[in-house]
N, C-alpha and C positions, 0 to 999 in steps of 0.2 A: 083074064088070066095075066096079062102083061102089068096092070095094076096091081093085083096081088103080089106078084112076084118082087115088083118093085118096091111095094111097101115092106114086103119081108126082109128083104135085103137093107132098106134103110133103117128098120127095126134093128135089124143085126149090128149094123154098123154105128148106131147110136150108143149101144150100150155095150160095145166091145172097148171102147175107151176106158170104162169105168171098170171093166173088169182087170186091165192091166194098172191102172192106177195103184193099186194095192199089193201089187205084186212084190215078193220079197227081194227080187233081184234090181228093182227101182228103188228100194229103200236101201239096199247097202250100196249104191253107188256113189251115195253122197259120203265125204270124208268127216269125223267127227271133228277134226280141226276148223274144216269151213263153217261148219253148223255152230262152233262154240265162236269164232270170229263175229260170224254175224248176230249172234245174241249179244255179244259183247259191246257191237257197235250201236245197237238199238237202245242198250242200257245208257250208255255214254251221252246220247242225244240229249238235250235239255228239253224240258218241257215247255209247252206254250205259255204258262205262266212265268217261267223262267226267262224266256224268250222277252216276254212282255216286259217284264221288270228291268232286263238288260236295255231294252231301247229305250224304257223312261228314263232310266239313270244317265244314258248316255246324251238323250235329248236336253235333261236338265244341266248335264256339265256344258254342253254347247252353247246353251240359253246364257250360264253364268259367265261365260267368255264372250258372250256377244257376238257368236260366229254367226256367217249368213251365207246362201249361196253354195258354190263350191267347196269352200273351207268348210263349211259345216257337215257337207256330206262326206268329205274325206275324213274328217274328225270323227262323225259317227260310226263311219264304216272301220275305221282303226279301234276305235272304243268298242265297238261289238266283237271283233276280231280277237281282241285281247280278253274280254270276259269270257268269250267262248273256251278259250285256251286254260283258263283258271279253273 
């Protein structure tokens, strides 16, 4: 008897969360401005190929200047940061 009651309660709790997930009040709490800015931020992020191309270019520039160690790391960090802003 206790086992069946426990299973019944557990079943109700398991499905109760999904019942409230699509409620209209949950969808209206998000502001359109917040949703738009999040979408814009994702669109502005460079793709993996762009990141790889930036990294290769900055490495090639560091090689051309014969930079090594901390100077090379600082140059590459500055170069990649400047490329992201562009």
